[in-house]
N, C-alpha and C positions, 0 to 999 in steps of 0.2 A: 504494500500500500504506500502511496506517496505520503510525504510528511503532512501533518495536519495544520499547515500554516503557509502563508505566502512567503517566499524567500525575502530576506531583508536586504539583499543585494542582487544584482543581476550578473549572470555569467553567460558567455557566448555559447557554451555547450556543457552538457553533463557527461561528456566522455573525457576520461582522464588517462594520462600515461603512467601514473603511479598513485598509490593510496597509502597514506601514513596514518598511524594510530597512536594516540596516547595509550599507555598500558593499563594501569589501575583504574577501574571504573569506566573504561571505554572498550578495550579489547577483552580484558579478563576481569571476572568478578573475584578479586583477591580478598575481599573483606572477611570471609569466613576464617581464613587462616590467620589474618591479623587478630581476629577476635580470640581465637584459640591461644595465640601467643600472649596477648594482653591479659587474658584471664589466668593463664598460668603464672604470669608475673604477679598479678594481684594476689593469687593464692599464696605465692611465696612470701608476699609482704603482709599476709594476714588481713587483706582488705576484701570488701564485698566484690563479687563478680559482676560483670556488666552484661546487659542484654545485647543482642546482635545489633539492633538499630543504632544504639549509642556509639558503637565503633564504626559502623558503616559510613557515617557522615564524616568521620575523622580521617579515613584512609587517604583521601586526596591530599591531606596535609602531611602525610608520612609519619615517621617515628617521632619527629619533633612535635608535630601537632598532637599526637596521641599522648605523649608524656606531659605536654603543657596542660591539656584538658583533664586527663585522668588523674594525674598526680598534683595538679595545680602548682607546677613549678615553672619558673622562667629559665631560659637557657644559661643565665649567669649563675644560677644556684649551684653550689658544689656537688649536690646529689644528682643534678640533671643528667650529665653525660654518663656516669656509671649506670644509672637506671636505664637510659636509652640504649646503651650497649648491651645490657642484659636482655632488654626486649628484642633487640635485633638478633641476638644469639638464639633466643627461643623461636623467633620467627623463621630463621634460616633452617631450623630443625624440622619444620613442618610447612614450609611455604607453598607446597603444591599438593597438600593432602586433599583440600576441598576446593581449591581454586579451579575455575572452569571458564571457558569462553562464554560470553553472554549469548543468549539464544539468538540465532541468526548469524553469528560470526563465522562458525564453521562452514556454513553453506556459502557465505560471502567469499571467504578465502578460497574455497574450492572453485568458485566461479571465476575469481580473478586469475587463478592458475590456468583454468581452461582458456581464458581470453588472453593469456600471456601478458597480464598486467602485473608488474612487480609491486610488492607491498613492503612496508617497513614499520618499525616502531621508533617513536621519538618520545622518550620518557625522562622524568627527573628522578627515577629510581636508580640507585647505584648499579653498576654493571654486574657486580658479584651476585646480587639478588635477582636481577633480570635474567642473567644467563642461567642461574640455577633453576628458575621457574621454567624457562624454555627447554632446558635439558630434561626436566622431569615431566613436563607437559608439552610434548612436541606438537607443533601445529603444521598442517599441511595445506599448501606448500609452505616451506619455512620462510621466514622473513628474509628479504634480500639485503636489508640493512637494519641495524639496531643501534640507535644513538642514545647514549646515556650521559650523565653529567661528567663522567670520566673522560669523555672524548672531546669536550668543548671548554672554552674559557668562560662562557656565559651560558646559563641555563634559561629555560623558559621562565618568564615571557619574552626573553630576548629571542630573536629569530634565528640565531646562529645554529642551534641544533636542527631546525627544520631545513635550513639552507644546506647544511652538511649532508643530511639524509638525501636530499634531492641530488646533490653533487655525486654522492656515492651510487645513486641509481642511474645517473646520466640523463636526468630529465630536468626541465625547467620548473621552478615553483609554479609558474603560471599554468603548467600542464598537470599539476598535482593537486591532491586534496588532503587536508589534514583534519582529523576527527579527534575531539577531546571533550572531557567532562568538566573542565575548569576554565575560568576566564583567561588564565595565563596561556592555556593551549590555543584558544582562539586568537588572542593577541599575538602570540608567536607566529601562528599561521598567516594572519593578515599582514604582519610586518614583513614576513618572508615573501609574500606575494601569492600564496596558495588560496584556493577555494577552501572554505572552512565549514565544518558541521559541528554544532554543539550537541553533545550526547547528553540529553536531559534525563536519560535513564541511569546515569552514573551516580557518583558520590557527590551530591549537591547539598550544600548547607541550607538550612531552613530559610535563611535570609537572602538567598541568592535566586536570581531569575535568569535562567540561561537565555531567554529570548532577548535580554537586554545587553548581551555581550557583543553584539555586532556581527555575529556569524552569518554567513550566507544562508545557511539552513539550520533548523533545529529538528531533532528527532526525539521521540519519546520511547523508542524501542530500537535495538540494534537490527531487528528484522526489517526496518524501514530503509536501511542504508543501501541495499542492493539496487533498489529502483532509482535511487538518486545517482549512484555512481556509474551505472551502465545504461 
């Protein structure tokens, strides 16, 4: 089904030479494994466990956001980094146990492969965790590029990661599309020159409105992406 809204910008064509995805909350539903790691940490600390929805909205902010919210600590607090590293250790131990592609993603990737359209990942997730997930949860076809903070000098919302991914794929940003569930994703894509899709099905804070991010399109389900891209 087409997206349930009018595009906020116009493009000359919905045919693209490459498709780029943010990882957490856009390509993969990683929240369940973040919940497991966080609750294991809380259990270690003798603190009450959290329901799934409370963690889901925090995943887009990474381990820093989780520690800030759950433990009510700022980054300058001496306990902040040790607790964050403990969380990351627990997460690495189970980061692909329950993580799965969002419904519709597997079919989309298969179709891109059949059409010989390369796809890639542009994420603010460190390479060690990103690679570990992809090794344990292989996608078909495999991404032709994976750009993490380790590979650039500036991360999203800076356009550098998106531009680098396009360079590695040998395509112009103008011929590419970038999909993400956070305003920084859309800003990075727009500044790079790609067409953008806001993934409103992802990890959206209560006070955020994806339709206000300036994306070319907004979808409420990953199953809507195929009709837009091809």
